[in-house]
C-alpha positions as CSV (number, residue, x, y, z in Angstrom):
1,M,1.6,-43.2,7.4
2,T,-0.2,-46.4,8.7
3,Y,-3.2,-48.1,7.8
4,I,-5.1,-46.1,10.8
5,D,-4.2,-42.6,9.0
6,Y,-5.2,-44.2,5.8
7,S,-8.8,-44.6,6.8
8,I,-9.3,-41.6,9.1
9,L,-7.9,-39.1,6.3
10,P,-11.4,-40.1,3.4
11,L,-13.7,-39.8,6.7
12,F,-12.1,-36.0,7.7
13,I,-12.2,-34.9,3.9
14,A,-16.0,-36.4,3.7
15,F,-16.7,-34.4,6.7
16,V,-15.6,-31.2,5.7
17,I,-16.9,-31.3,3.1
18,G,-19.9,-32.4,4.3
19,I,-20.7,-28.9,6.4
20,G,-19.4,-26.9,3.2
21,F,-22.6,-28.7,2.1
22,A,-24.4,-27.8,4.8
23,L,-23.4,-24.3,5.2
24,Q,-23.8,-23.5,1.6
25,R,-27.9,-22.4,1.7
26,H,-26.9,-19.7,4.6
27,M,-23.9,-18.1,3.1
28,K,-25.0,-16.6,-0.4
29,T,-22.0,-13.8,-1.1
30,S,-18.6,-14.4,-0.2
31,A,-19.2,-11.6,2.2
32,D,-21.5,-13.6,4.3
33,F,-18.5,-15.6,4.8
34,F,-16.3,-13.6,6.2
35,L,-18.5,-11.8,8.1
36,A,-19.9,-14.7,9.7
37,A,-17.7,-14.2,12.8
38,H,-18.3,-10.5,13.5
39,L,-21.9,-11.0,13.1
40,S,-22.5,-14.5,15.4
41,R,-21.0,-12.0,18.4
42,N,-23.7,-9.4,17.7
43,K,-26.6,-12.2,19.2
């Protein structure tokens, strides 16, 4: 891997963790996580 790869990888990991924390408020149970795709189609 090159220095570009090493600089992008932490940004990607931080982005994914940030999305996880942002969506944490909306999902209370594991059922919310697994049914999210199904529920979004009905709206």
